[in-house]
ZAFIBA-715271 format. One record per atom (N, C-alpha, C): x, y, z. Coordinates in steps of 0.001 Angstrom, whole numbers, padded with zeros to 6 digits, always signed. Example, Ala and Ser with C-alpha at 12.3 -4.5 7.8 and 13.67 -1.06 7.14 Angstrom:
+013190-005690+007800 +012300-004500+007800 +013200-003300+007800 +012850-002250+007080 +013670-001060+007140 +012900+000030+007870 
END
This chain:
+088725+065334+106701 +088735+065923+105353 +088210+067352+105412 +088855+068242+104679 +088481+069651+104727 +087114+069886+104103 +086326+070748+104747 +085037+071149+104183 +085294+072118+103041 +084661+071859+101891 +084836+072745+100754 +083856+073908+100865 +084390+075106+100848 +083575+076309+101006 +083481+077027+099661 +082280+077338+099227 +082096+078104+097994 +081806+079543+098370 +082686+080438+097957 +082509+081848+098257 +081457+082461+097339 +080720+083461+097823 +079718+084128+096989 +080295+084664+095684 +081558+085137+095714 +082141+085712+094517 +082851+084679+093656 +082771+083398+094053 +083365+082337+093261 +084874+082377+093270 +085485+081710+092290 +086942+081586+092275 +087634+082830+091714 +086920+083910+091454 +087553+085154+091039 +088084+085933+092241 +087771+085482+093438 +088225+086139+094656 +089680+085791+094950 +090405+086747+095526 +091781+086522+095958 +091814+086195+097440 +092721+085309+097833 +092941+084994+099242 +094031+085918+099763 +093717+086646+100824 +094664+087566+101452 +095003+087036+102837 +096262+086732+103078 +096681+086108+104329 +097350+087149+105218 +096684+087507+106312 +097243+088442+107275 +096453+089728+107392 +096294+090218+108633 +095586+091478+108896 +096433+092407+109745 +097742+092358+109530 +098620+093366+110119 +098587+094606+109233 +099483+095561+109458 +099450+096789+108667 +099548+096557+107165 +100371+095596+106728 +100491+095329+105300 +099234+094674+104753 +098693+093714+105483 +097461+093062+105051 +096312+094041+104960 +096225+094953+105928 +095142+095945+105924 +095303+096915+104751 +096528+097319+104459 +096763+098192+103312 +096366+097493+102016 +096669+096201+101929 +096297+095444+100742 +094788+095306+100640 +094143+095026+101760 +092685+094896+101765 +092031+096198+101311 +092514+097306+101821 +091948+098614+101466 +092085+098887+099961 +093264+098636+099408 +093481+098939+097994 +092748+097957+097083 +092618+096708+097491 +091813+095761+096711 +090365+096223+096659 +089874+096657+097801 +088494+097150+097870 +088312+098367+096969 +089271+099270+096979 +089195+100467+096154 +089207+100143+094662 +089919+099088+094291 +090012+098709+092881 +088914+097734+092453 +088011+097400+093377 +086893+096527+093039 +087288+095077+092808 +088370+094645+093462 +088842+093263+093312 +088317+092431+094483 +087487+091419+094243 +086963+090608+095347 +088079+089832+096046 +087998+089773+097356 +089010+089061+098123 +088409+088577+099439 +089094+087631+100049 +088724+087196+101400 +089995+087060+102210 +089985+087648+103394 +091161+087655+104241 +091126+086590+105322 +092309+086141+105713 +092469+085153+106784 +093454+085709+107802 +093054+085723+109068 +093909+086251+110134 +093905+085283+111307 +095109+084915+111753 +095256+083955+112844 +094676+084479+114147 +094846+085771+114411 +094374+086373+115657 +092872+086671+115576 +092314+087052+116689 +090885+087364+116756 +090582+088792+116311 +091623+089578+116024 +091445+090967+115627 +092583+091370+114700 +092524+092593+114197 +093547+093091+113290 +094736+093663+114076 +095804+093979+113357 +096955+094628+113994 +098241+093846+113919 +098163+092548+113623 +099372+091746+113504 +100200+091753+114767 +101506+091887+114626 +102400+091801+115787 +102206+092959+116753 +101551+094063+116297 +101367+095220+117169 +100324+094978+118248 +099562+093917+118133 +098653+093514+119212 +099393+092487+120055 +099801+092871+121242 +100641+092012+122077 +099956+090701+122438 +098617+090660+122323 +097873+089442+122633 +097744+088496+121442 +098219+088892+120278 +098143+088035+119095 +099064+086827+119268 +098672+085669+118727 +099463+084437+118921 +100921+084547+118504 +101207+085306+117452 +102579+085405+116959 +103207+086765+117226 +102609+087547+118124 +103167+088859+118416 +104521+088735+119104 +105418+089633+118735 +106738+089673+119375 +106908+090980+120149 +105783+091612+120495 +105813+092850+121273 +106204+092589+122726 +106671+093646+123381 +106938+093612+124820 +106352+094880+125424 +106176+094891+126717 +105418+095950+127393 +105916+097346+127080 +107220+097514+126938 +107794+098856+126779 +108083+099221+125325 +107592+098415+124380 +107918+098639+122966 +107236+099886+122408 +107985+100670+121655 +107492+101841+120939 +108058+101821+119520 +107442+102584+118648 +108002+102772+117315 +109402+103376+117425 +110285+102997+116511 +111595+103651+116464 +111590+104762+115419 +110528+104843+114628 +110346+105964+113708 +109189+106809+114229 +109153+108073+113853 +108100+108951+114348 +106773+108649+113657 +105685+108998+114337 +104370+108750+113737 +104214+109538+112445 +104832+110715+112374 +104740+111556+111188 +105298+110861+109957 +106374+110108+110144 +107026+109439+109022 +106545+108009+108824 +105656+107530+109689 +105255+106134+109648 +103800+105935+109258 +102923+106842+109617 +101480+106667+109438 +101068+106597+107971 +099870+106026+107753 +099262+106042+106426 +098852+107474+106097 +099107+107904+104860 +098826+109284+104476 +097348+109632+104582 +096465+108678+104257 +095034+108973+104292 +094360+108530+105589 +095180+108212+106595 +094622+107909+107916 +095659+108290+108977 +095843+109585+109209 +096847+110044+110172 +096505+109648+111605 +097510+109514+112420 +097300+109204+113834 +096760+110434+114557 +096056+110181+115645 +095456+111267+116422 +096533+112190+116977 +096184+113458+117139 +097143+114451+117634 +097629+114143+119042 +096773+113491+119846 +097175+113223+121230 +098032+111962+121371 +098315+111279+120259 +099213+110122+120299 +100651+110631+120298 +101480+110056+121137 +102876+110484+121259 +103606+110390+119926 +104668+111177+119783 +105413+111185+118523 +106042+109831+118241 +106397+109096+119288 +106880+107725+119137 +105881+106817+119854 +104828+106377+119156 +103716+105658+119806 +104116+104314+120386 +103372+103898+121404 +103554+102576+121998 +102824+101537+121156 +103094+100269+121427 +102398+099199+120710 +100897+099240+120983 +100500+099730+122148 +099061+099845+122450 +098408+100915+121561 +099102+102034+121375 +098602+103074+120473 +098437+102525+119061 +099396+101733+118631 +099386+101224+117263 +098326+100142+117075 +098120+099323+118092 +097020+098348+118031 +095702+099081+117798 +095460+100136+118569 +094213+100901+118426 +094156+101609+117070 +095295+102065+116601 +095359+102745+115308 +094924+101812+114174 +095434+100584+114184 +095085+099648+113114 +093636+099182+113217 +093133+099065+114423 +091715+098734+114569 +090847+099863+114010 +091256+101097+114284 +090526+102238+113750 +090601+102288+112232 +091765+101965+111682 +091960+101930+110232 +091008+100924+109597 +090941+099728+110180 +090075+098675+109635 +088602+099058+109712 +088218+099705+110791 +086833+100152+110923 +086523+101267+109933 +087436+102233+109819 +087213+103392+108955 +087028+102989+107493 +087803+102017+107046 +087739+101613+105642 +086875+100359+105417 +086172+099919+106455 +085227+098807+106308 +085872+097489+105926 +086930+097116+106641 +087686+095918+106281 +087337+094685+107106 +086741+094862+108266 +086494+093717+109153 +085668+092634+108486 +084649+093013+107750 +083746+092021+107155 +084410+091180+106073 +085579+091572+105650 +086276+090833+104596 +087183+089730+105154 +087239+089607+106463 +088170+088660+107086 +087469+087540+107845 +088113+086379+107846 +087802+085313+108797 +088895+085357+109856 +088510+085590+111101 +089485+085685+112190 +089624+084339+112895 +090751+084165+113572 +091025+082885+114222 +091309+081792+113210 +091753+082178+112014 +091964+081222+110922 +093457+081026+110661 +093906+079812+110754 +095304+079475+110448 +095359+078830+109067 +095988+079511+108131 +096166+078940+106795 +097256+077884+106863 +096932+076691+106406 +097881+075578+106492 +098448+075169+105143 +097773+075577+104069 +098258+075169+102753 +097772+076132+101679 +098671+076454+100762 +098331+077227+099567 +099013+076543+098396 +098211+075950+097516 +098761+075192+096394 +098098+075622+095087 +098895+075798+094040 +098315+076175+092746 +097561+074999+092131 +096491+075304+091428 +095709+074269+090748 +096327+073927+089396 +097272+074735+088988 +097934+074520+087705 +098888+075661+087440 +098991+076042+086184 +099888+077114+085808 +099348+078480+086166 +100058+079505+085716 +099695+080886+086001 +098251+081166+085591 +097471+081691+086561 +096099+082070+086268 +095078+080960+086379 +095495+079762+086769 +094560+078630+086862 +093978+078455+088263 +094337+079340+089176 +093730+079319+090498 +094552+078611+091553 +094109+078788+092801 +094790+078214+093964 +093776+077571+094900 +094226+076538+095589 +093415+075958+096662 +094042+076337+097992 +093220+076940+098847 +093660+077353+100179 +092962+076473+101208 +093741+075972+102163 +093203+075186+103278 +093511+075938+104559 +092501+076068+105429 +092696+076756+106695 +091918+076075+107804 +092297+076382+109028 +091659+075794+110210 +091061+076896+111082 +089874+076639+111606 +089227+077507+112583 +088644+076624+113676 +089121+076806+114916 +088619+076030+116060 +088661+074527+115809 +089749+074072+115198 +089925+072649+114972 +089239+072107+113736 +088394+072902+113094 +087724+072491+111858 +088562+072917+110668 +088684+072051+109669 +089460+072354+108480 +088546+072703+107316 +088913+073770+106602 +088110+074244+105482 +088996+074383+104243 +088358+074380+103091 +089085+074470+101835 +088265+075266+100825 +088935+076042+099985 +088252+076781+098928 +089239+077126+097824 +088706+077384+096637 +089516+077790+095501 +089461+079304+095332 +090596+079865+094956 +090712+081307+094772 +091452+081600+093475 +091253+082818+092975 +091938+083223+091745 +093426+083432+091977 +093785+083849+093185 +095181+084108+093481 +095418+084235+094971 +096680+084424+095344 +097074+084479+096746 +097920+085719+096990 +097589+086433+098045 +098336+087612+098483 +098831+087325+099899 +100143+087177+100055 +100722+086774+101333 +101191+088002+102103 +100590+088228+103265 +100945+089397+104089 +100981+089004+105562 +101635+087889+105850 +101659+087380+107226 +102838+087898+108043 +103569+088880+107504 +104611+089526+108287 +105983+088905+108147 +106979+089630+108633 +108376+089194+108531 +109049+089036+109888 +108318+089295+110971 +108958+089329+112295 +108273+088408+113288 +108068+087154+112881 +107420+086217+113797 +108220+084934+114018 +109120+084607+113103 +109896+083368+113225 +111285+083684+113778 +111560+083331+115040 +112837+083695+115667 +114047+083115+114939 +115075+083925+114809 +116359+083474+114285 +117263+083210+115485 +117174+082006+116017 +117907+081657+117233 +119255+081050+116875 +120354+081687+117251 +121675+081150+116914 +121991+079905+117734 +122912+079138+117220 +123421+077975+117958 +124717+078387+118649 +124771+078147+119944 +125959+078502+120725 +126732+077240+121084 +128044+077355+121047 +128876+076216+121438 +128833+076057+122950 +128737+074814+123416 +128675+074535+124840 +127252+074565+125356 +127111+074620+126665 +125780+074627+127270 +125706+075708+128345 +124493+076242+128522 +124274+077313+129490 +123286+076824+130538 +123629+076983+131802 +122788+076481+132881 +121700+077456+133322 +121798+078689+132858 +120784+079673+133223 +119614+079655+132255 +118912+080758+132194 +117745+080888+131312 +118186+081499+129985 +117858+080816+128895 +118215+081266+127555 +116944+081425+126737 +116651+082664+126306 +115440+082910+125531 +115750+083799+124324 +114876+083766+123357 +114930+084699+122236 +114089+085920+122602 +114392+087053+122001 +113646+088266+122321 +112155+088137+122025 +111773+087201+121143 +110358+086989+120842 +109583+086497+122063 +110300+085933+123032 +109654+085430+124252 +109698+086455+125382 +110213+087635+125085 +110294+088682+126104 +109018+089511+126104 +108460+089744+127296 +107245+090527+127415 +107359+091658+128438 +107986+091371+129575 +107975+092334+130672 +109348+092476+131318 +109721+093703+131736 +111003+093904+132419 +111136+093092+133699 +110019+092674+134269 +110095+091868+135492 +110780+090526+135246 +110896+090110+134000 +111613+088869+133684 +113095+088980+134046 +113600+090219+134226 +115011+090431+134540 +115281+090584+136033 +114263+090676+136840 +114426+091004+138256 +115441+090096+138960 +116458+090721+139545 +117454+090001+140330 +118436+089178+139526 +118453+089335+138202 +119294+088482+137360 +120455+089246+136733 +121549+088525+136544 +122679+089029+135769 +122368+088708+134302 +122160+089743+133518 +121610+089561+132168 +122659+089848+131100 +122668+088992+130076 +123468+089225+128882 +122517+089315+127685 +122533+090445+127006 +121762+090607+125775 +122697+090329+124607 +122292+089454+123719 +123096+089119+122545 +122444+089755+121321 +123158+090690+120700 +122599+091383+119537 +122204+092802+119888 +122725+093747+119111 +122514+095158+119455 +121722+095885+118380 +120731+095210+117804 +119818+095901+116909 +118901+096795+117726 +117891+097353+117078 +117006+098268+117792 +116286+097591+118952 +115782+096373+118741 +115111+095667+119835 +116092+095314+120942 +117286+094849+120563 +118280+094480+121559 +118649+095643+122458 +118823+096820+121873 +119184+097996+122670 +118019+098458+123537 +116800+098415+123003 +115622+098772+123803 +115482+097857+125009 +115617+096557+124760 +115457+095578+125834 +116591+095691+126840 +117783+096013+126355 +118918+096191+127273 +118632+097318+128263 +117986+098389+127819 +117638+099483+128732 +116691+098991+129810 +115728+098129+129432 +114836+097522+130437 +115638+096712+131444 +116592+095923+130938 +117386+095062+131820 +118261+095884+132761 +118741+097019+132285 +119555+097897+133141 +118755+098333+134363 +117497+098652+134160 +116659+099175+135241 +116086+098085+136147 +115994+096855+135656 +115302+095821+136431 +116180+094629+136807 +117276+094433+136094 +118142+093307+136416 +119202+093672+137443 +119905+092673+137894 +121010+092900+138817 +122171+093564+138087 +122374+093144+136845 +123381+093760+135978 +122995+093459+134539 +123562+094222+133607 +123268+093996+132188 +124524+094230+131364 +124783+093275+130473 +125878+093407+129525 +125348+093089+128127 +126035+093620+127124 +125553+093540+125746 +126648+092977+124851 +126391+091816+124256 +127344+091172+123355 +127050+091590+121918 +128094+092117+121238 +127920+092629+119883 +128900+091973+118924 +128379+091554+117781 +129238+090976+116751 +129908+092075+115919 +129194+093181+115736 +129716+094288+114930 +129226+095609+115506 +129797+096696+115023 +129387+098008+115472 +128194+098528+114700 +127560+099564+115239 +126407+100186+114594 +126554+101701+114641 +125789+102349+113770 +125657+103801+113828 +124423+104121+114666 +124593+105036+115604 +123507+105382+116524 +122905+106737+116152 +121574+106782+116181 +120839+107997+115841 +119972+108392+117034 +120022+109640+117483 +119141+110058+118583 +117693+110149+118090 +116756+110021+118989 +115347+110113+118589 +114943+111546+118288 +115587+112501+118936 +115234+113899+118723 +116471+114724+118359 +116286+115636+117410 +117312+116592+117023 +116658+117973+117021 +117224+118892+117781 +116645+120228+117926 +115178+120171+118371 +114868+119181+119202 +113519+119058+119736 +112518+118430+118797 +112968+117979+117632 +112067+117347+116666 +112526+115927+116387 +111587+115016+116046 +111997+113650+115709 +113067+113655+114629 +114125+112904+114854 +115274+112948+113949 +114901+112586+112517 +113945+111642+112340 +113643+111203+110979 +112822+112216+110194 +112353+113284+110847 +111628+114329+110121 +112568+115431+109632 +113836+115361+110010 +114770+116436+109684 +115439+116257+108325 +115509+115025+107841 +116178+114768+106570 +115238+114892+105390 +115792+114769+104213 +114997+114729+102996 +114591+116073+102443 +114905+117172+103157 +114525+118487+102643 +115358+118844+101410 +116610+118396+101410 +117494+118634+100273 +118000+117267+099790 +117800+116975+098524 +118248+115707+097968 +119749+115768+097692 +120470+114829+098281 +121920+114806+098131 +122355+113465+097565 +123429+113416+096788 +123989+112118+096378 +124471+111382+097620 +124452+110055+097558 +124729+109263+098753 +126098+109564+099357 +127118+109782+098525 +128448+110038+099076 +128457+111303+099926 +127685+112321+099478 +127630+113571+100221 +126698+113453+101428 +125609+112724+101257 +124675+112515+102367 +125372+111813+103532 +126225+110862+103206 +126969+110161+104256 +127872+111117+105024 +128533+111997+104300 +129422+112952+104961 +128636+113910+105857 +127540+114438+105324 +126739+115395+106085 +126104+114723+107304 +125435+113593+107074 +124753+112908+108179 +125756+112354+109189 +126919+111893+108696 +127947+111407+109613 +128445+112510+110528 +128601+113716+109979 +129036+114855+110790 +127984+115222+111827 +126704+115165+111416 +125611+115467+112351 +125572+114448+113489 +125772+113178+113145 +125758+112141+114177 +126905+112335+115168 +128085+112689+114669 +129209+112927+115580 +128913+114106+116503 +128195+115079+115967 +127853+116261+116741 +126877+115919+117857 +125836+115190+117525 +124786+114894+118504 +125056+113645+119335 +125783+112682+118769 +125969+111389+119447 +127371+111252+120020 +128329+111844+119354 +129712+111658+119789 +130294+110394+119195 +131258+109829+119890 +131959+108632+119424 +131574+107450+120311 +130694+106548+119832 +130277+105402+120647 +131443+104508+121069 +132555+104544+120324 +133693+103703+120689 +134266+104094+122067 +134046+105348+122469 +134519+105775+123781 +133818+105030+124910 +132625+104513+124617 +131849+103784+125630 +132022+102272+125512 +132908+101857+124605 +133172+100430+124459 +132496+099770+123279 +131710+100521+122511 +131051+099942+121339 +132061+099745+120217 +131977+098628+119498 +132900+098425+118377 +132615+099383+117229 +133632+099660+116443 +133478+100535+115295 +132786+099776+114162 +131803+100369+113506 +131138+099684+112388 +132140+099320+111291 +131961+098147+110702 +132850+097703+109633 +132187+097879+108265 +131302+098862+108173 +130590+099145+106933 +130266+100635+106913 +129828+101118+105780 +129518+102533+105634 +128124+102851+106187 +127923+104093+106557 +126625+104557+107025 +125560+104243+105974 +124431+103688+106429 +123259+103310+105622 +123387+101951+104941 +124523+101254+105123 +124623+099904+104569 +123985+098874+105496 +123536+099301+106643 +122694+098523+107552 +121795+099529+108254 +120761+099038+108906 +119857+099966+109585 +120546+100580+110802 +120348+101865+111062 +120949+102498+112244 +120166+102138+113504 +120763+102375+114653 +120100+102157+115932 +119518+103487+116397 +118196+103536+116505 +117515+104763+116928 +117218+104627+118417 +118116+105130+119221 +118005+104942+120663 +118838+106027+121357 +118199+106825+122161 +118907+107902+122858 +119410+107478+124233 +119001+106296+124703 +119291+105896+126081 +120463+104936+126228 +120696+104090+125206 +121730+103068+125377 +123112+103709+125522 +123386+104775+124767 +124674+105465+124904 +124759+106209+126233 +123630+106775+126661 +123572+107452+127963 +123985+106486+129070 +123385+105293+129061 +123688+104315+130114 +125112+103765+129989 +125583+103585+128745 +126960+103119+128566 +127938+104156+129113 +127632+105435+128884 +128484+106503+129376 +128493+106618+130885 +127422+106126+131518 +127339+106145+132984 +127799+104833+133617 +128262+103903+132788 +128763+102638+133323 +127668+101664+133731 +126438+101912+133284 +125325+101026+133665 +125297+099742+132851 +125998+099726+131738 +126025+098544+130877 +127442+098350+130361 +127832+097107+130228 +129162+096782+129722 +129020+096137+128353 +129860+096567+127417 +129818+096036+126058 +130800+094872+125945 +130301+093757+125443 +131104+092550+125298 +131295+092195+123827 +132298+091397+123557 +132548+090903+122202 +131556+089790+121861 +131690+089246+120675 +130847+088127+120249 +131131+086905+121129 +130134+086040+121294 +130274+084844+122139 +131118+083780+121442 +132019+083179+122212 +132820+082056+121725 +132197+080729+122156 +131917+080606+123472 +131301+079366+123960 +130704+079616+125329 +129891+078644+125776 +129260+078720+127088 +129658+077506+127918 +129701+077698+129223 +130043+076603+130125 +129375+076864+131468 +128240+076202+131711 +127483+076450+132927 +126893+077853+132890 +127218+078667+133882 +126765+080056+133889 +127824+081011+133344 +128912+080457+132882 +130015+081262+132346 +129913+081359+130831 +130072+082565+130336 +130120+082794+128891 +131505+083299+128541 +132140+082629+127592 +133471+083015+127115 +133294+083794+125808 +133962+084941+125712 +133842+085796+124538 +135079+085665+123659 +134938+086061+122405 +135997+085846+121425 +137225+086721+121653 +137104+087713+122529 +138283+088528+122843 +139050+087987+124048 +138664+086781+124515 +139360+086147+125627 +138786+086448+126994 +137800+087352+127084 +137187+087678+128378 +136043+086709+128664 +135513+086779+129867 +134393+085927+130245 +133528+086635+131271 +132286+086132+131450 +131379+086712+132419 +130404+085674+132936 +129801+085961+134094 +128841+085054+134724 +127431+085644+134584 +126478+084800+134174 +125126+085292+133908 +124070+084300+134374 +122914+084859+134706 +121762+084041+135062 +120782+083915+133894 +120852+084883+132979 +119911+084905+131864 +120589+085468+130619 +120335+084813+129495 +120799+085308+128202 +119574+085512+127319 +119470+086705+126765 +118388+086998+125836 +119002+087267+124468 +118611+086447+123490 +119140+086575+122134 +118237+087483+121306 +118682+088722+121102 +117948+089658+120241 +118577+089578+118853 +118400+088429+118237 +119121+088095+117006 +118215+088075+115780 +117077+088724+115886 +116251+088928+114707 +115361+087764+114341 +114850+087846+113117 +113831+086906+112648 +114139+086438+111235 +113538+085300+110875 +113670+084741+109531 +112337+084857+108814 +112407+085052+107499 +111176+085007+106715 +110545+083636+106858 +109226+083613+107005 +108567+082350+107312 +107194+082311+106656 +107088+081473+105639 +105810+081263+104953 +105541+079753+104953 +105121+079214+106100 +105072+077761+106286 +103994+077042+105479 +103060+077785+104912 +101921+077181+104221 +102135+077037+102715 +103306+077465+102228 +103553+077409+100784 +104976+076945+100507 +105147+076164+099456 +106462+075641+099074 +107391+076792+098693 +108608+076746+099193 +109593+077783+098885 +109813+077940+097387 +109786+076832+096668 +110047+076892+095228 +109013+077753+094513 +107791+077778+095017 +106739+078573+094396 +106982+080072+094559 +107810+080435+095532 +108090+081846+095808 +109366+082339+095138 +109956+081508+094287 +111217+081869+093638 +112278+082225+094683 +112369+081352+095693 +113257+081587+096831 +114715+081399+096415 +115545+082367+096807 +116990+082297+096554 +117712+082756+097809 +118550+081914+098363 +119292+082286+099561 +118374+082510+100742 +118365+083738+101274 +117614+084037+102494 +116221+084595+102247 +115846+084795+100960 +114562+085440+100684 +114077+085110+099279 +112778+085216+099033 +112274+085090+097665 +112835+086210+096790 +113105+085898+095538 +113555+086899+094582 +112349+087311+093743 +111831+088499+094033 +110617+088995+093403 +110840+090404+092893 +110132+090775+091850 +110239+092120+091312 +109726+093116+092350 +110568+094084+092720 +110267+095051+093774 +109805+094362+095059 +110416+093203+095321 +110182+092430+096554 +108746+091955+096714 +107963+091950+095642 +106541+091633+095791 +105957+090800+094655 +106445+090966+093436 +105787+090407+092254 +106587+089258+091664 +105922+088106+091526 +106560+086909+091003 +106888+087105+089522 +108065+086663+089095 +108437+086891+087696 +107567+086131+086692 +106995+085002+087104 +106252+084159+086166 +104758+084102+086435 +104343+084366+087670 +102926+084220+088010 +102300+085588+088270 +101057+085733+087836 +100291+086949+088095 +099192+086704+089117 +099295+085573+089809 +098286+085212+090811 +098920+084910+092167 +100150+085376+092353 +100868+085149+093615 +101720+086374+093920 +101494+086969+095094 +102215+088171+095501 +102608+088045+096961 +103783+088584+097313 +104242+088633+098702 +104259+090090+099125 +103526+090421+100160 +103384+091806+100614 +104216+092063+101866 +104822+093227+101937 +105516+093637+103149 +106894+093053+103328 +107368+092263+102355 +108724+091722+102441 +109690+092798+101936 +109699+093907+102651 +110510+095050+102250 +110858+095844+103498 +112123+096190+103627 +112583+096994+104752 +113456+098121+104216 +113301+099288+104816 +114129+100442+104471 +113970+101478+105566 +115027+102147+105891 +114931+103216+106880 +113978+104290+106375 +112916+104551+107130 +111983+105611+106775 +110917+105238+105771 +110799+103965+105398 +109786+103573+104414 +108377+103770+104952 +108184+103472+106229 +106896+103674+106864 +105795+102822+106270 +104599+102980+106821 +103463+102216+106298 +102942+102817+105006 +103207+104088+104777 +102782+104676+103514 +103537+104039+102350 +104832+103764+102547 +105601+103083+101508 +105047+101704+101223 +104564+101040+102247 +103967+099719+102069 +102576+099823+101435 +101848+100885+101794 +100548+101128+101167 +100727+101325+099658 +101793+102010+099275 +102061+102211+097853 +102359+100887+097165 +103080+099996+097845 +103309+098670+097291 +101976+097964+097045 +101083+098041+098020 +099773+097408+097893 +098971+098014+096744 +099023+099341+096639 +098267+099993+095561 +098802+099589+094195 +100111+099485+094057 +100699+099041+092791 +100173+097665+092399 +100131+096769+093368 +099696+095402+093080 +098205+095357+092770 +097407+096080+093551 +095961+096092+093301 +095665+096666+091919 +096336+097742+091560 +096113+098337+090234 +096628+097418+089125 +097670+096682+089405 +098194+095724+088423 +097183+094608+088167 +096640+094043+089246 +095645+092979+089100 +094432+093490+088327 +093942+094667+088715 +092790+095249+088029 +093117+095546+086568 +094347+096032+086323 +094762+096343+084961 +094785+095120+084064 +095282+094002+084591 +095289+092768+083803 +093868+092307+083502 +092985+092446+084480 +091598+092028+084277 +090908+092849+083193 +091326+094103+083033 +090691+094986+082064 +091524+095179+080793 +092582+094395+080630 +093394+094482+079428 +094193+095767+079315 +094574+096326+080473 +095316+097584+080532 +096708+097410+079908 +097059+098303+078964 +098350+098204+078281 +099530+098342+079242 +099404+099240+080233 +100492+099434+081184 +100674+098206+082068 +099570+097551+082417 +099667+096313+083199 +100399+095240+082398 +100142+095177+081110 +100837+094206+080262 +102321+094547+080164 +102628+095844+080132 +104026+096281+080091 +104752+095901+081375 +104091+096109+082518 +104672+095732+083806 +104837+094215+083896 +103897+093494+083340 +103979+092034+083312 +105254+091583+082600 +105566+092229+081487 +106773+091885+080744 +108035+092291+081506 +107963+093438+082184 +109130+093923+082912 +109470+093007+084086 +108478+092610+084855 +108754+091763+086016 +109202+090368+085606 +108830+089959+084389 +109230+088636+083907 +110718+088556+083594 +111354+089738+083464 +112779+089758+083140 +113649+089393+084335 +113068+089381+085530 +113842+088917+086674 +113819+089830+087876 +114723+089559+088764 +114801+090168+090081 +115225+091632+089995 +114452+092509+090621 +114835+093905+090762 +114482+094342+092170 +115514+094710+092952 +115319+094946+094373 +115285+096423+094758 +115721+097301+093916 +115699+098746+094189 +116581+099128+095370 +117857+098760+095305 +118796+099108+096374 +119402+100494+096184 +119196+101084+095015 +119784+102395+094762 +121296+102369+094736 +121870+101204+094439 +123317+101070+094395 +123971+100849+095744 +123158+100735+096804 +123712+100512+098142 +124279+099102+098270 +125415+098991+098932 +126049+097697+099164 +125728+097241+100584 +124519+096710+100760 +124089+096323+102097 +124913+095147+102611 +125108+095109+103926 +125901+094031+104507 +125204+092691+104270 +125993+091644+104174 +125492+090322+103800 +124955+089583+105019 +123707+089879+105357 +123016+089216+106453 +121613+088844+105981 +121020+087758+106521 +119663+087363+106100 +118647+088492+106223 +118732+089281+107305 +117735+090337+107506 +117900+091479+106510 +119059+091538+105839 +119278+092586+104849 +118963+092108+103432 +118529+090858+103298 +118293+090280+101970 +117119+090927+101255 +116250+091591+101998 +115112+092266+101359 +115078+093759+101724 +116251+094296+102070 +116387+095720+102375 +116470+096500+101068 +115842+097663+101031 +115862+098506+099829 +116216+099940+100211 +116544+100732+099217 +116722+102166+099412 +115353+102828+099286 +114958+103576+100308 +113604+104136+100355 +113270+104961+099119 +114127+105897+098774 +113834+106788+097659 +113740+106028+096345 +114662+105083+096140 +114652+104292+094908 +113404+103424+094834 +113077+102796+095953 +111923+101888+095973 +110622+102647+095742 +110402+103700+096517 +109152+104454+096382 +109063+105117+095002 +110206+105522+094475 +110202+106112+093145 +109733+105121+092091 +110250+103885+092172 +109871+102851+091203 +108401+102472+091342 +107955+102278+092587 +106569+101879+092828 +105599+102962+092371 +105882+104201+092726 +104973+105293+092355 +104976+105567+090859 +106070+105274+090201 +106106+105393+088742 +105134+104401+088120 +105112+103179+088657 +104171+102173+088152 +102729+102566+088473 +102489+103075+089669 +101135+103488+090046 +100631+104576+089094 +101469+105567+088854 +101086+106663+087962 +100752+106161+086557 +101599+105290+086041 +101379+104763+084689 +100117+103903+084618 +099879+103099+085643 +098682+102253+085673 +097418+103104+085770 +097496+104175+086544 +096356+105100+086658 +096039+105727+085291 +097077+106226+084633 +096885+106931+083368 +096428+106005+082241 +096777+104731+082367 +096422+103777+081318 +095082+103105+081572 +094508+103338+082746 +093244+102654+083107 +092085+103132+082249 
END
């Protein structure tokens, strides 16, 4: 039976689940708004998946940010000048530890804690019971509300393949070191950013490497004119139709035509899916170091048959097929789940409850951690506003009750589970900051 724990601040405290970048941003803003909370983190330290030693980390030795530090860092805690423009996971682990120390967040967390259950005690505002485990001991406590920030990239989305494979078949979440490819004929399935990064490792360490792709992608170089590519845009605001033309022309100039190297042509418009930020995969394809394959049809022993009628022999298949949203400690129905993701106002706020929030369930090219910090600040100010009878908080309460608003900016994102919570950066940040401004002025 779980030990009942009474917190010093009583049931007015919020339970915050997770100490990755989103959890830390939420902790910081809750502290700033004077909202009592207690955090739970499965790992022994902060950093989430960016700490390769964390139980649910999906990092690998050669992993780096695909966005520049300039466009990714928290505005009020910039990265050190001596950190590379595209930091490694080790740099980011240290960065988040420094963030937690700087803002005094460590004391607010129980580390090594696995939350196993989050259940409401009744209707909206009646509190929640949280159950968690530490070193085999089970604990329980009541909280005013729940803030879920356990990340979006820990539950592997492993496809089912027809037939059987006699070699080694793993998901990219189980990949750690290029030495796993030594002497092997490798097939990478999935050409997202992780898939392309890992394929470069396999090219250098495996006997051979091939890449199976279901669809084409737009490729973006990491540097343009010697500067990180993501720092070059946004100087002039353009309508999307014109931005596509301009950026498409720039990509053709710097990248060329990936179809010449065997990559399939994208079946969607630029920005309707995330681009691939990788300067090396096209280089290696152009040098014949990697072969591009069609989607898999079936497997038979060490032979893989592709949908274009070709086949190949492999010793190892690595599925870089992404991740599924995973909140195992709470009933899906409580999250207003629809299809592949919860349907929440601005991907965070429940339409009916003011004591349940999902943090970090938002993806957008260039959103960075500052965009997520703004999400956290909006929620912290909303909670504080309701506690103080703030008119703007009541207005936001009515607005979110009207239903799902995702802030896509009119973009027609491709129909994939990983795109179910994708937003347009400018539209999303504009909406969030509008709420922050109004909540500030009404406080």
